[in-house]
N, C-alpha and C positions, 0 to 999 in steps of 0.2 A: 580469479587470478591469484597468484601466490598461494596456492593451496597445498604446498608441500607439507605444511604442518598439519593438515587435516586429513591426510590419507597416507597409505604406505607408498614407498618409492617404487611403484610398479604400475604397469598399465592395466593390471587386473581389476582395478576399481572401476574401469569404464564398463558400460553395459556389455554383457557377453552376447555373442551371436546366438539367438534363440533357435533351437531345433523345433521339431514338430511338437506342439503343445500336448500335454497329457490329456486324457479324457476328463479327469477331475478338474483341471484348470479350465478346459473348454466349457464344462457345465457351469462352473462358478461364474465365468465371464458371461455366459448366456443368461444365467439367472439374474445377475446384476444388471445387465444391459436391458433385459425385458422388464425389469423393475422400474426402469426410467423411460424407456421408449416402447412404442407399440410394436415395432417390427425390427428384425435383425438387419433389414435393409436401410433403416434410418441411420443418420450420421451424427456423431458427436460434433457439435458446432462451436464449442468453446473450451478453453483450457480449464475453466471452473468445473464443467461437467465431467471432464476427464478425471480431475482430482476426486470428484464425488464418487465416480464409479470405481476408481482405484481403492478408495477408502472402504467402499462397500465390499470389496474382495479382501480386505485386511491388509492392504498395502499403504504405506505412508512415505512415499518418496520425498526427498528434499526438493526444493525449488530448482536447484541445479540439475537434478536428474530429470525432472519434468521438462525443463527447457530443452533437453536433448531430443525429446519426442515432439513437443509442441513448440516449434520455432516461430519466429516472427512471420514466416511465410505460410505457416499452417493455417488453413481455413476450416478444415474438418477432418474427422477420422472415421473410418468404417469400423464395423464390428471386428473384422479380421485384424485391422490395425490395433484395436484394443486388446485382442487376444495376444498379439505379438508383444505388446508392452507388458502385459501381465506375465508372459513367459520370461521376460527379462528381469522384472522387478520382484524381489523376494517378499514374502509375507513378513510382516513385523513379528519379531520373535520376542520371547520373554527376556533374553539377554539384552536386546536392544532397548526394551522398556526399562530394564535395570540401569542401563547406561544413561538413558534420558532422565530417569528418576534421580540418579546421582547428580545431575546438573541442577536439580532443584534445591539440593542441600547447600544453601547459600553460605553458611558459616563453616562447612566442612566437618561437622562433629559426628557425622554418620547417622543422624536422625533427621527426619522431615517433620518439622513442627507445624502446627496449624497456621502460624503467621507466615512461614516460608511458603507453604502450599497456597495459602490465600494470596500472597503477593504475586505468585506466578499465575494463578487461575483467575484472578480478577484484573490482570493487566495484559495477558497474552492469550491469543486464540479466542475461543468462545467463552466469554466472561461469565463468572458465576458469582453468586452471593456468598457471604461468609458462612451463612447457615448451611448452604449446600456443600461447601468445602468441609465443614465440620462433620456433616453426614458421611462424607466419603471416608474421613479418618475414623469415625466411630465404627464404620462397617468392618474395619480390619484391625482396629486397635484393641487387642484382647486384654492388655494389662491396664487399659484406660489411663495412660499417662499423657494422652494428647499428642503423641508422636508416632511416626512410622519408622521402624528400624530396618535398614537395608544392608547392614554390615554382614559379612560372610558368616560370622559366628552366630548371628541371630537373624537369619534370613527368612524365618518362617512367616513373619507378618507380611513382609514385602512379597514373598512368593505367593501367598494367598491373594494379596492385592492384585499382583500381575495376572494370576490365573482368572480372577474375577473380571479383569479388563479384557483379557483375550477371549473369554467365554462369550462376550457380547458379539464379537465378530462371527464366531461359530454359530451363535443363535441366529444372527441375521442371515448367514449363508443357508442354514437349514430352512428358514422361513422363505427365502427367495427361491430355493429349489422346490419347496412345496407349492409355491405359487406357479412355478414353471410347469410342474406336473398338472396342476389344475388347468392351465392354459392348453396343454397338450390334450387333455381329456375333452375340453370344450371344442378344440379344433376337430378332433375325431368325431365328436357327437354332432356338430353343426356343419362340418366341412370347411370351417374357416376359423381363424383366430378371433375369439371374442374380445372386443375392445374393453379396456378396464373401465369400470364404472366409478372407481375411486382410486385415483392415482396415488393418493396419500397412503393407502394401505400397503403399497408396494415400494414407495420411495421413502427412504429414511433420511431425516435431516434436521430438525430444529429442536433446541431446548426450550423455545418459547412456550410451546404447548404440545401435548401428545397429538400426533397426527397433523401437525402443521405442514402446509405445502412448501415445496422448494421455492416457489416464487415469493411466498411470505417470508421465508428465511432470508432470501437475498435482500429483500427490501428492508428487513429489520436490522440486519447486521452486516453493513458493507465492508467491514474490515476483518471479518472472520471467515475462515475457509469453509466452503460448503461441506457438509458432512452428513452421514447417515442419520435419519430421524427415526425414533422408535415406532414400531407398529402399534396400532391402538391396543392390540392384545398384550403388548409388553408392559411390564410394570414401570412406574416412575423410577424405581431402583435400577432397572435395566437401562432405562434411558440415560440415567446419570452415569452408568458404567460406560455406555457408548461414548458419551461426551468425554469421560475421563480418558478413554483410550486415545482419543484424538489429541488431548492435551499432552499426554505423555509421550507421543511420538516425537522423534527428534525434531521434525519440522515444526510441530505445533508449539513445543516448548521454547524453541530458540528463535523462531522467525517473527521478530517484532515488526518487520515491514509488512507482513501479511501480503506479500507480493502475489501469492496464488489465490487470494480470497476476494478478488474484485467481483462485484455483482454485475449483471447485465443492466447497466443503467442507461437511461436516455440522457440527452443533453439538458433536459429540464428536470429540476429537482423539486419535490414536494416537501414543504416544511409546515408542520402544524403551527397554527397561530398561537396555540397555548404554550409553545416552546419559547416564545419571545419574552425576554425580560425587558424591563424599562431601561432606558439609557443609563449607563453607569454613572453614579454620582461621584466616582473617584477621579474623574478627569474634568478639569476646568477649562473652559474655552475662552476665558477672559483675555488670553494672550493670542487668540486666533482671530484672524479677520473674517469677514462674512463668508459663510459656507465652510468654515473650518480650514481655509487655505491660509498659508503663511509663508514668509520668506525665511531662508536659512539665516540664523543669527550670524552677525559679523564677527563675533568674538569667540567662535567655537574652539580656537586653539587654547583658550583658557579653561575650557570645561573638561571634566573627567570624561574619558571615552573608553568604551569596550566595543569589540568588533568580532565578527566571524564570517567566514565564507560559507557558502552552501550551494545547492544545486537543485534545479527543477529537472526531473526525469520524466520522459514519456514512458508509460507502461500500459500496453494495450490501449484502451480508450480513456485512460485516466492520466492524471499528472500527480506525481508524488514529490515531496520536497523535505528538506530538513525543517524542523520546527524548534523553536527556542523558548526557554524560560528566562524572563528578566526579573531580577529581584532588586527592588529599591528599598534601601534602609531608611530613607528620608523622603519627604515630599520634595518635589523638584520640578523646575521647568525642564522639559525634555525635547530634544531634537533627534529624530530617527530618520535615517536615510537608507535606501536599498537601491542598488543599481546592477545591471548585467556586467559580468566580467568577460573580457575578450580573451578566451583561451581557445586556441585552435580556430575552428570555424564558428564557435558559439557566440552568442550574444546578439546576433543580428538575424533577421528573417531573410528569406531569399531576395526580397526586394530592397534590402539595405536598411529597412527600419529596425529600430531597437526592439528586442523582445521586451514585453511589458513585465516588470518585476515590482509589483506593489506589495503592500503588507497590511494585515489587519492586526490590531492590538486587542486582545481579549483578556478580561480579568479571570485569573485562574480558578478562583474558588467557586464562581457561579456561571462561568462562561458568558458573562454579559459583555456586550459590545462596548468598546472604549473609544477607538479612533481608527482612522484609515489614512494612508498616505495619499493626500489629495493634490500635492504639488508635483510638478515634473519639469525638469530643465531640458535644454536642447541635447544633452548627452544621455538622456534616458534615465536620469537619476530621480527617483521618487522620494518625497520627504513629507514629514508632518512635525508640527510643533504643538505641544500642549503642556499644561500643568498636570502632573500625575502624583497621586498620593502614594505613600510608601506601601509596599506589598509586592505580591508576585503576579506577573502578567505572562500570558502566552503571546509570543510574536509569531504569527503564521504568514509566511510568504504566500503571495497569490499572483498567478498569471492566468489570464482569461482563456488561453487556448486559441485566441485569434491569430497569433503569430507563431507560437511554439506548437506545432502540430505534426502528426506523422507525415512523412514524405511519401509521395506516390511511388509505387514499385517501379523501378527503372532498371534496365540491364546495366550492370556495372562490373568492371573487372575486379576480382577479389585480390586484394593486396597480399603479398607474401609476408608472413610473420617470422619465419625462421629460414636459415640456410644451414647446410652441412659442409663443414670444412674437411680437410684431410683427417683421416682416421674416424670419420663419421661424427666429429664433434659438432654439436648443435649450437649455433649462435643466432642471436636476434637480428633482424634486419634493421636498417637505419630508420625506415618508416615506422616500424613497430616501436622502436625505442623512443621516437618522437611522440607517439601516442601515449606511451607510458609516462613520459615527462608531463604531458597534459593531465593525465589521470592523477599523477602525484600532486600536481598543483591543485586539482579539484579536491583531493582528499585532505590536503594540508589546510585544515579549517582555520587555524590560528595564524597562518601565513609566516611561520618561522623557518620554512624550508626543511622541516623534519616532520615525521609522522609519529605521534605519541601512540601508545597502545590504544587509547580511547579513539583516536582518529582512525587508526588501522582497523579498529573494531567496526566503526560506522561504514568504512569502505567494504569490509568483509560482509557485513549485513546486507549491503546493496548487491554485491556480486554473487554471494552464495546463499544468502538468507540465514546465515549462522553466525553466532558470536564467536570470538576468539577465546578458546579455553586456555587455562593455565599451561597445560602441556603443549599446546600448539604455539603459544607465545614463547615457551622455552626453546622450541625448535628454531624459531626466528632468532632468538638470542644466541643460540649455539652455532648458527650457520652464517650470520652476517655481522659485520662490524657496526655497532651502534654509536651514536653520538649523544651523550647525556641520557642514555637509555632509550633513545628514539631512533627510528629508521631514517637513514639518509636516502637521497635519490639513488645513489649508486647501489645501496643495499636493496632498495625496492626493485630496481632492475634485475639485480642478482636473484631475488626471489622468483621472478618470472622466468629467468633462465633455468633455474632449478626445476621449476614446474614443467617447462618444455622438455627438459632432459628426462624427468620422471615419466612423461607421457610418450617418450621415445619418438618425438617429432610429430605426434598427433596434435593438431592445433584446435580441435573442437572446443575444449575447455577454454582456451584463450579467446576464441571468438564469442563464447557465451559471456565472458567477462566484458569484452569490448562492447558488445551489444547492450549489456546492462548499464554501462557507463555512458551510452548514447552515441557510440561510434558506428558508422556504416561500414560496408565491406571495402570501401576505398580509404578507410581510416580517417574519415572526416567526422567531426563532432557535430552532428546535425539533429539529434533527438534528445538533447539535454541543454540546459542553460545555467551555467554557474553565475553566482551573484555575490555581492559583498554587502553585508549588513553592518551598519554602525549606529551606536546609541550614545548620545552625548547627554550628560546630566549636569545642570548648572550648580545645584545645591547638594546633590547626593555624591559624596566623595568616593564611595566604593560600590558602584553598581556592579551587579553580577549577571553575566550572560552565558548561558550554556545550551548546547544542543540537547534536546529532550526526546526527539523522535525523528524518524525518517519514514514518512508514510503519506498516504492520500488523506486529505482533509476536506473532501468534497462537501460532506454534510455540514460541517462547522462553517466552511466558507460560504455555502449557500445561505445558511442562517444569518451569518454576519452581513452578507450582501443585501439580504432583505432588510435587515435592521438599518443598514446605511441608507437604503432608499427611503425607509419610513422616516428617519430622523433628518435627512438632508435633502431629500427629493421633493418634487411637487406632486401633490395628489389630485386625482381627477376621477369623478364618479363615472362608471360605465352606464351609458344610456340603455334603457329598456330592460335593465336587470337590477334587482335590489341587492344591496350589501356586497357589491363588488367594486374594488378600487384599482386604478392603475397608478403606480408611482414611477416617476421618471427622475433619475438623478443624472444630470448632464453638466459637464464642464468642457473646456476646450480640447481635452485629450481623451475623454472616455464618456460613455453613456451606459446607464444601467436601467433596465425596465423590469418592473416586478408587478405581478398580479396578485392581489389579496382577495380571497374569497371568504367572506364572513357568513355566507348563507349556509343553509343546511343541506344543500344539494350540490352535486358535482356539476361543473360547467366546462365548456370547451370554447376556446376563443382563438381568433386569428389576430396575430400581432404583425401587421404589415409595415415593415420599415424600408420597403423597396424604393421609396422616394428620398431616402437619406442620401445626401451627397458626401462622397469621400468616406464611406463607412464599411466595416466588415464585422459580421457577427460571429460569436463563438460557436453558434449552431451550424455554421456553414452556409446559411441562407438568411437573407434579410426578410423573407416571408416565412414567419413561423406560426405554428399551431400549437397551443398549449392546452392540456387538460388539467384542471385545477379541482381536486377533491374538496369537499365541504370542509370549512374551517382550516384551510391551509393557504400557504403563499408559495408562489412559483417564480423563480428567476426566468424570465422570458428571453432576454437578450443582454449579453455584454457586448458593447460595440466600441471598436477602436478605429482611428483614422486609417485609411488605406495608405495615405501619404502624410507623414508627420509635418511636412512643410505646407500643407493646405488646411483650410478650415474644415472642421467637422460640423455638419449641419444635419441634425437628427430630426426626422419626421416619422412618427409612428401613428398608424391608424388602426384602432382596435374594433373588432366586431364579434358578436356572439354567434357561435355556430350551433345549429340544432342537430 
C-alpha cells in the first residue's frame, strides 16, 4: 500500500497479459521443472518451490509480485501455470543488478567496500562469512583497493562482476537443458522416463555444501529464500557466484522480513542439545517469587519507562512479529509487560478469549535465555519482574498459535475499496478508510499519531518486502503535508488514494497490502494481533528500546521454550528407554511439554494429552506424535486454556513408539 513512490504513475507496472510463450521460455521452464520434479504432471505445492523454480530460470520477482500469482487461496500450480508466470516475469538484467548494487553503497560514495558488502551479506538473505565476502571482492577488484566501483565513469569492475553473476544463471540453464536431453534419450531408449537416481545433481540450492539437498537447505536456513544449489561438477567459485546473484537481486538485498523464505516446517521443532547455554547469570531472581512469578510493582509511575507497539502476523504456516533491542546502561530492577491491543477485530479469539501475547528475554551477545513473562492478569496482560545487569537484550514477543491461527476458508462478500464519482474520480470507501485508520494505528509504533520514516519503513517492509529509499521518501515529502517531518493519518490516506489513482481503479495491490496486514475480504482484522510492550526500569534512568527486526523467530523461540522447561519445569524419566526426559512447565494459564533425547539414536514418542481438561494445543491435536533425533530436544505441546474462566488441568501420558 502507498506504493506511489516505488513505481511509475501508470498501470503498466502490473503483470502484463502473457501471450503464447516462446519455445526458449518453454524449454527453460521444462528444464527447471524437471530438475525439481519427476514429471510435468506434478504440481508445485508451495510458494517456496515456486520461488526456487523462478530463480532457477533467472527470475527474481519481489514478494509483492509473487503474491499476485500465489495468493492465500492457492494450493498448487501446474507446469502450465509456471510457464505462464515465467512469461509474465522478466529475467533479471544487468541494469537491475546495478540498481540493487547501488542500494549496498551505504554511505553513497560510489564504492562498495568490504565492510558495506559484509554488512549486507551477513545480515540479509543467505548469510556468508567475511572471508567469503572478501573472496567475492578479490575476484573483481583489479586495482586491489578493497572496493568495488560502480560509477558510470569507472563501470568496468562492476560490469565484470555483474557478468560473472549473470553467467551463473546461464550455466545452470545449460546444465538443466543437458539433463533434459539426457532424460529424453533415456525415455526413447527405455520407453519411459527414467527416475533420477540423485536429485541433488539436478536441483540447485545450498551454500552449506556442494550438492546439498533441498530438504537439508530448508532445515538449515529457515529465514533464507530457497535458491539454486551448484551442481557437483560446478566449482566452489561458481557456487559462490550463484549465491551472489541471489543476494544482489532487489528482493534478496532489501527483504529483511524474508517473507518468501519459509521452510516447510512441522509443528514440532528439533533443537540440538549442544545449542543450549546455561541459564544467564545476568538476571537475578532474588526479587521473584517461587517459579519466577511476581506481581506488578505498586510504584511504577515513579520508574522510567519506554514502550512500543508491535504486531503478530500470520504468514502461511508461521507467525512473524516485531523484535526489539533493549539497552540498559545500569543494573536495575525491571518490570516488563506485554498485552494485546484492541484494534478493529484484533486482540481476541473467536471464542472471546484474549490472544496470548507473551515475551522471552534473551541476552544479545550469546542468545542465552534470561526470563519469560510468567504472570498474566484477567485483561490478558503478561508480565515479568527481575533484576537485570546492564547490557543489551533481545525482547522477542511470543504467541503459541493456539488462539491466533488461520481462519477456515468461508465464503464471504468482498468489501468495496473504491468508488468512482462524476468525471471518473476515484475515492476510497468508508469501510476502506476505516481499515486504513486501523493500519495507521498498527504502524504507529511509538503511539504519537504520526508515522516517522522509520515506522513507515517497517510498514513498507511488511507490505512490499522493500525498504523505503531516499528517492521514494522524497516523493512522499513532495506529495503530502507532513507534521514535524512525519506522516499524518490524513497524509497516509492520501497516499493510498494516490495509489488507487495510479492503478486506474484496479484494487489488486490494495488487497495484497490488506492481506499482508491481516485483513480478510470483509475488512476484518482476523489474521494479525497488535500488542503493546512496556519496559519499566527502577534504577536505569535512560533505558533504550527500539525495533530491530520484523520476522519469524521460530528457531530462537523453540530453543528458549526448551530452556524455560529445563530451568522452571518438572523433569521425569521416560520408562523403558535410557537418556530420554520429559519436562513439563505448567502454571494456571499455560503448559509447555518438552522431550529431551540425550541418547545416540532417534526416537519416536506419543504425547497423549487428550485427558487434559479445558486445554487446547498449538499442534491442533491433544494427541501428538513427536520424532526426536539423537542429541536434540523437541517442543511437543504448548497448551492454553480453552476458557480463561475455568481451570487448566493438564494430564500428559507419554509412550515410546517402535
